[in-house]
C-alpha positions as CSV (number, residue, x, y, z in Angstrom):
1,M,17.9,-8.0,3.9
2,R,20.0,-5.3,2.4
3,P,18.4,-1.8,2.3
4,N,18.7,-1.8,-1.5
5,E,16.6,-4.9,-1.8
6,A,14.2,-3.5,0.8
7,T,13.9,-0.3,-1.2
8,C,13.1,-2.2,-4.4
9,L,10.5,-4.4,-2.6
10,V,8.7,-1.4,-1.2
11,V,8.7,0.3,-4.6
12,S,7.4,-2.9,-6.3
13,S,4.6,-3.2,-3.8
14,V,3.4,0.3,-4.8
15,L,3.6,-0.6,-8.4
16,V,1.3,-3.6,-8.1
17,A,-1.1,-1.9,-5.8
18,D,-3.6,-1.4,-8.6
19,G,-3.4,-5.1,-9.6
20,M,-1.2,-4.6,-12.6
21,M,2.2,-3.3,-13.6
22,T,2.6,-1.5,-16.9
23,D,5.6,-1.9,-19.2
24,D,6.8,1.6,-18.1
25,E,6.5,0.6,-14.4
26,R,8.4,-2.7,-15.1
27,G,11.1,-0.7,-16.9
28,F,11.4,1.7,-13.9
29,L,11.7,-1.2,-11.5
30,A,14.3,-3.0,-13.7
31,A,16.4,0.2,-13.9
32,L,16.1,0.7,-10.2
33,M,17.2,-2.9,-9.4
34,A,20.2,-2.4,-11.8
35,R,21.1,0.9,-10.3
36,L,21.0,-0.5,-6.8
37,A,23.1,-3.5,-7.9
38,L,20.6,-6.2,-6.8
39,T,21.8,-9.8,-7.1
40,D,19.8,-12.3,-9.2
41,D,18.4,-13.8,-6.0
42,E,17.3,-10.3,-4.7
43,R,15.7,-9.5,-8.1
44,A,13.7,-12.7,-7.9
45,R,12.5,-11.9,-4.4
46,V,11.5,-8.4,-5.5
47,I,9.6,-9.7,-8.6
48,D,7.8,-12.3,-6.4
49,L,7.2,-9.6,-3.7
50,E,8.8,-12.0,-1.2
51,G,9.5,-10.2,2.1
52,V,7.6,-7.0,1.8
53,A,6.8,-6.8,5.5
54,A,10.4,-7.3,6.4
55,A,11.4,-4.7,3.8
56,T,9.1,-2.2,5.4
57,A,10.8,-2.8,8.7
58,V,14.2,-2.3,7.2
59,V,13.3,1.0,5.4
60,R,11.5,2.3,8.5
61,D,14.9,2.3,10.3
62,L,16.6,4.4,7.6
63,P,17.6,8.0,8.4
64,T,14.8,10.6,7.7
65,A,16.4,11.9,4.5
66,D,16.6,8.4,3.1
67,R,13.0,7.6,4.0
68,Q,11.9,10.8,2.3
69,A,14.0,9.9,-0.8
70,L,12.3,6.5,-0.8
71,L,8.8,8.0,-0.7
72,E,9.7,10.3,-3.6
73,L,11.2,7.3,-5.5
74,A,8.0,5.3,-4.9
75,L,5.9,8.2,-6.2
76,D,8.1,8.5,-9.3
77,A,7.7,4.8,-9.9
78,A,3.9,4.9,-9.5
79,A,3.7,7.8,-12.0
80,A,6.1,6.1,-14.5
81,D,3.1,5.1,-16.6
82,G,1.7,8.7,-16.6
83,R,-1.0,8.1,-14.1
84,L,-1.5,7.5,-10.4
85,S,-4.3,5.1,-9.6
86,V,-6.4,5.3,-6.5
87,H,-4.9,2.1,-5.2
88,E,-1.3,3.4,-5.8
89,H,-2.2,6.7,-4.1
90,A,-3.6,4.8,-1.1
91,T,-0.5,2.6,-0.9
92,L,1.8,5.7,-1.1
93,A,-0.2,7.2,1.8
94,A,0.2,4.0,3.8
95,L,3.9,4.0,3.0
96,R,4.2,7.6,4.2
97,A,2.6,6.7,7.5
98,A,4.8,3.6,7.9
99,L,7.9,5.7,7.3
100,A,6.6,8.3,9.8
101,L,6.8,11.1,7.3
């Protein structure tokens, strides 16, 4: 799994943490997948949340600065709809721990 796909999978898992994804969050994720040049197959896996555990392992091995940038990106994504749910907050905290930040 490429780091770009792993990044999008991790962000997507934060976005669905509260059981729904708003149009603003969907737009954020779509723009991220386009910016990171995901293939159609990678996009499908991200949308289906296929491989989240593997994605977490991939991003855990990134340099510290990249892991910090991912955490900030996930926070921006979760706040894309103007609010941060309790579930999104908890998922971000778990991500921070998983990334050893």
